[in-house]
ZAZAMI-907123 format. One record per residue (C-alpha): residue in three letters; x, z, y. Coordinates in steps of 0.05 Angstrom, whole numbers, plus 5000, padded with zeros to 4 digits. Each point is the difference from the previous one (the first is absolute). Layout:
N
alaXZY...
END
This chain:
693
met552946714724ala501749295022asp506149885042leu498950095074val500049415047thr505050035056leu498349695067thr501850085073ile494950195054asn502450015072gly507250054976lys498450604955thr501049944925val493650184964gln498450074925ala493049944972pro496849884932pro498349274982gly493249805026thr500250465060leu497349685063val504849935058ile495450425045asp500450574950ala507449944989ala501150045075lys495550605007arg503850384946ala506449855038gly497050285064ile498749325032glu493049885026ile496949324995pro493350005037ala493849754965phe492550035011cys497149714936tyr505050294950tyr498350674971glu503850324943gly496150054935phe495149445015ser500049254987leu504249555045gln496649625056ala505449695044ala494849905054cys502950305063arg507049675001met502850615035cys505050164945leu503949345006val507450064989glu505949535001val503449874933glu506649624996lys499649324967met492449985007pro497549465049lys494650425034leu497950725011gln497250364939ala494450514992ser503750614974cys493650294970thr499849464947leu507549854992pro503550344941val507250215007ala505349554971glu507350124984gly504549855060met494149915047val501850095074val494150225043lys499450095075thr493950385025glu501350005075ser503549345014asp497949595061pro495649514960val496650604966val498650365065lys497449365031ala495349884941arg497350715002lys498949965074ser496149354990thr495950324945leu498150575046glu498349515056phe495449644952leu496750644977leu498750225072thr496649355020asn493350284977his501550745001pro495850385051leu506050405027asp495750625007cys505450504980pro497850535050val493350094963cys502149804930asp500150564949lys506449724970gly503850115065gly506550354985glu499649824926cys499149255004glu505149574963leu498449405044gln501150425062asp506750244972met502349304985val498149745069phe504050555032arg505849864953tyr500349245010gly497249965070ala494649474991ala497650095071glu497949305018ser495549484966arg500049255003phe492749984978thr494649925052glu493849974955ile494350485013lys500150574950his494749984946his495850635004val495650304946asp496150645007glu502450614962lys496450134935gln498350654965trp500449924925ser498450734983pro499850685034ile507550024987val502749295009phe499849585064tyr502949305005asp502449655064ala501449274980pro504049785062arg505250544985cys500849774927ile506449634983leu497549784931cys505550354960tyr495150124942arg502750704987cys492950295001ile497549494950arg505750154952val499750755004cys492549984986ser500449514943glu506650194967gly500950725020met492950254996gly497249494950val493949895045gly500749335034ala495450175058leu503649555050gly501449265006ile501349445050val494849545032asn500549385044arg506449635017gly505149935055val498850395064tyr493250204973ser502850344937glu497750714991ile500550564950ala492950144974pro496650464950ser498349694933his492750235008gly497749695065asp500750445061his501550674967leu505050314953glu498350194928cys506250364979asp503550674991glu500250095076cys507250244990gly502549745066ala506449714970cys498549355036ile500350375066asp506650344988ile503349394971cys498049555058pro506249865043val495849915063gly493550295028ala495349514965leu497350544953thr498550675031ser497250664977gly493150255017thr502950705000tyr506249905042arg498349425048tyr500450175074gln501550734985thr507450085018arg506949704994pro505250144945trp504750375046glu494550465024met498750274930lys503450524957his501249694931val499350494943gly501349824927thr495650384951ile496149884935cys493149704996thr494850544986phe495249584957cys501749734931ser505550254954asn504949435008gly503950365055cys501049455050lys504150155062thr496249875064thr503250025069leu494950275049gly500349815073val497850605041arg498450035074asn497350625035glu499150354932lys495549434976ile501849534944val499049295023arg503749594947gly502650014929asn505049544966asn506650014963arg503749435031asp506850334989lys498849964925ser502550714993gly495450254944ile499049854927asn494749505023gly504649575043glu495449765055phe493849974955leu493950415021cys492749944981ile494350095049lys500250764992gly507450075015arg499949525059phe493350135033ala496250604971phe503750525041asp494150025047phe496850584961gln505050445036asp496149995065his493049904972pro494750345044glu497750424940arg506950304991leu499950764995thr504050335056ser497650724997pro498850504943leu492850084979met496650624972arg493050074972ile496350465047asp492550104993gly499949454949lys503549485044leu507249785007gln502450195069glu506749925035val504550625001ser507250155016trp505649914949ala501350755002lys492850174982ala499549484945leu506650204967glu498250735005ala493349884966val503149604943ala505750484989lys495250594999lys495549674948phe505949784957ala502850715001glu493350314983val498849544941lys507150094975ala499350765004arg493950004954asn502949484952gly495049495022lys500349274979phe503549485043gly499549254993ile505249575036val499649255007gly506249655025ser501049315029thr503049344980lys501649845073thr503650645022thr507650044997asn504350254942glu501750615042glu492750165013asn498249904926phe505850434977phe498350565049leu492649964982gln501250124926lys504950555018phe494750325045ala494949954944arg504450284944gln504350505037gly495650175059leu493050004969gly501850094927thr496149424973asn501449364961asn493349715019ile503149425037asp499049254990his499349345035his496649324990arg504149684944ser499949244999gly505249844947asp502650354938val507050125024val500750644958thr498849664933leu504849435018met505450505017asp498850354934ala499949354960leu506749795032ala503450664986gly507449934986arg500649305028thr503949755059asn498749405045ala492849944975leu496550105067ala499949395045thr501149955075val496749545051glu506349574996asp498949904925cys493549645016tyr504349485035gln505849984951met497450074929lys499149374959ala493050164974ala494350445020leu493550234967val494250235044val494950414962gly493350215028ala501649925074asp498849535058leu506750065034ala498349565060gln494250465017glu502750684981his507649935003pro501649445049leu507550125004leu500949984925ala495849364998tyr504349715056gln506350164962leu497449684936arg498149365038ala506949985032asn503150104931phe496149424973arg501949555059his507450185001his501650174928asn494549674959ala497650674973arg495149964943val493850415016tyr494450214951thr493450315019val495050404959thr494050165045arg492550034998gly499349465053pro503849485040val505950255041arg504849645047glu505650064950asp496149514957gln502349455048tyr507050014971ser499550384935val502249674935ser494350344963arg493750355023val495650424955arg493150265017thr497750634966glu494250485001pro501450685032gly503450454949lys502749424959glu506149835042leu504950184945glu496749494954gly501549485054val507150255005glu500949944925ser497749285002leu506049845043arg505150274950pro502749324978met501649805072leu502350675025ser504850104943gln503749385022glu501450265070pro506950275016glu497150605037leu493250245023leu496850405056ile493250314984leu495350205056phe493750354977gly494050305036ser495350584987ser496749664941ile506250164960lys500150764993gly501050554949glu501749754931asp499549285024val506350135042arg503850214937arg497249404963leu502349545056val507050294998ala500249944924phe497849275006ala505649875050asp505150344955ser498049544943leu501949395041asn507350214995ile501549795072pro501750425062val493550235032lys498550375066tyr493550315022ile495950125063cys494050464994leu495549775058val497050545044asp495649945062tyr502650345062ser506250105043asn502350634965ser496150004935arg506550004962gly502950555044ala493850444988val501449984925asp507550115008met498950595047gly495450364951leu493049925028leu497550104928pro496750604966asp504749974940leu506549735030gly504350255056pro505149605040gly504249534958tyr494950004942gln501850714979pro494350344961val496950625031asp497350634967asn492550074999pro497949295021gly494549995052leu493849595012thr500049245010leu496749695060pro493349864964glu500150704970met501050315069met494349615029ala495550204941ala501950745001thr494150415024asp504350625012leu505049675046asp501350455061val504549555041leu501049245001trp506049805041val500549255011val506249705032gly499449275020ala495049804946asn492649854995pro497550244931leu492750055022ala500049245006arg500149994923tyr497950694977ser494950525019leu502150735011ala496550464951ala502150645035ala494850035055asn503050615032ala507349794997phe504150075064val502549295014val506149875043val501949285015gln506249715034glu498049305021met500449475054phe492549834999leu493450324985thr499649734929glu494750194949thr504350594979ala501550225072gln492549995016arg499050524945ala505850445023asp499750695031val506549865037val503049335017leu507249965024pro501949345035ala506049704966ala505249515026ser500349314967ala506049724963tyr501949635063glu500450665038lys504550404953asn506950024969gly501550084926thr500749574938val495449624953thr501249704931asn497249314984val497149724936thr506949854971gly502850695016gln504049795062cys500350565052gln499749805073lys499850355067leu493950075045thr501650045074ala495050245053ala498149435046ala494250265041lys496350645015thr492750195003met498950625042gly496750574963thr502349814930lys505550304958pro503949744939asp497350294935leu506750344986glu499550375066ile492850204986met502050284932gly506050355030leu495850335053leu494950234948ala505750304958lys502550365062glu493150255016met499350274929lys507150295003leu502149604939asn507449894989leu500249274979gly506549835035ile501449585062trp494849455006thr503749485042val500449294971gln507550054991ser499750674964val494449804952phe503449344985glu506350374982gln495950434952ile497349364969arg507049734991thr502350624964gln493750194961val496549354981arg503749634946gly501649295019tyr499750135075asn507250185012ile500649365039pro505449845052leu497950255068pro503449435040val495849484963val493450335018ala502250215070thr501949285018gly493149744980gln502049704933ala496650114933ala503250484951gln498049924927thr497850654967ser501250134927pro494550444972leu500350474941asn502949634941gly497450454945arg493450134965ile494350285041pro496150514958val493049895028ile493749714972ser498449315027arg493749965042pro498149275007asp493150205025leu503350245065ile503149325016gln495349635047ser502749455045ala495849875062ser501149244989asn501449905073thr500449315030leu504549755055phe494750225050thr498550704974ser504050634988gly495950614982ser497150395058leu505449785048gly498449264997arg493150085030tyr503050275065ser504049375014lys496149525044lys504649434980leu498750104926thr492650055011ser499549415047val503349444959leu495649504965glu502050214930tyr498550745008pro498950364954gly502849494952glu498549934926leu504550184942tyr501549404955arg496549545049pro500849284972
END
């Protein structure tokens, strides 16, 4: 590491690496230098002049956001000339500002408002009439009020550099300058809303949050997004048990402040008018509302009767329920009902990767590795569509560290914009494309490989063997679809493997086999929708569904039990890279129950001794019984991500690549859940298109 540079800021001795900007060096020393245009991680603009500081031996004030530290530099951040300059800057910014703080959605969170209070720019020497422009709606999500805009260009940079989209630009000059979409009067972008959150004033506002409430009137709850498998932290703003906003401005999760459209806006499924709020039972051929007591009694009675005569159960678990619920479900199936007929929708061959990497350490990557590793290979996946956080991390890695990225896909992907080599292959021939990159990959100091569902079964072993032949350090990410797809595998929602990838005696039926079995007596579906892809061969099977909506599977059910959403329950989930994080209940929908509570009540009704079914108790069982999950409690309890370390030995099961079927979601879809978000279904790009050029 290069020698540190020593300088003085406000009389305090500060040390920083060479090349560090003065504004960053001051921040690390606990000294705030205000700025509107500067934003860490993006290109420098030096447009607002708010970060001016006084530096000894320099003839005029300097912009600290573009000034590198120098040995012996003496900086003053609050001297009289600095304060006067900042006050003048604020006075200039306010000349055309509408001063509508009482109705502005940024009230209480506005950086301009904070600086005016701080420096007291209460009077103006300008008498010109303010230039007014009508507010514009660029999409169902993004509104723009030009008079409020201070032209800091943050929104343009986060869209172009952070997202790789470039949907925003600047038009006109002088007082008439405005931020504008690159496609006329509407946005064509990811609709992520990053431009709204990064805006220091109220120029960009949210179609979900605007005119709803104030920040101090909400309860702010940090939890994990319930859509894709990346595991982004989202802070939900809740008022009167209704979620009105989502963001992660405190940068407290593995995603920093990044969120895609689903994490920031698609929480509206939670109060969708079609949400189930009462148990349903099929009476006289029709589903009718009944009490919880009657529904649970009917299910428990049927389960007990089928169990007593050694009937056949089929149990379908979920990729969106918590680790605790998945663990308890497989325990209920195996110990309570005596069956291994349990499975879930598998979207990535995690099991084969774990087996192929047996005996190795440090071979499974984290989200942070996408940002830090010097080279990455993306095989058979459109990260920007299916795994937006991983795509965001790779883009940031390229911008900040000059990472070398390679893509092997069947069509154009956003990673092509900055990849050093892009290979197009026919489906099923991805490994041939990977092999063609051998000369280049072998020269890299290290490599991260991210592969999708097209690499499965023996192809996973061939990919690992190829990487071994490069003789460089390699880490892997097996891409899966949903918020707890990885946790479902780890917790044992498999017919041949229990929790922690431990083989079971007498393996049961897979999901397609259960749906094709004509002698199935009971089909119990927890948070899944198998009838969207399969037909049920057992016409007389008793079907029980725990679900939030009347999906295709729920419509066929004999009993439907209304379940709480991920935003209404506590527990943990495990993301695509094996990082375990905490879910925290934010809202409540009357009449629903968490799946763990439903299963616990069923066990109680059947008089089964499956142990205490509180979240804390089941999580403790997971920590002690599931290999790799003995993770530190304080890390999870405080909302951080704890890396799990799965079984590091061989897994004696037969690979089933035919069971690996990714849904190939886009940014605007997510299985059955996505259709119930009005925001997802209202944006221009819905439903999106995989590999759209």
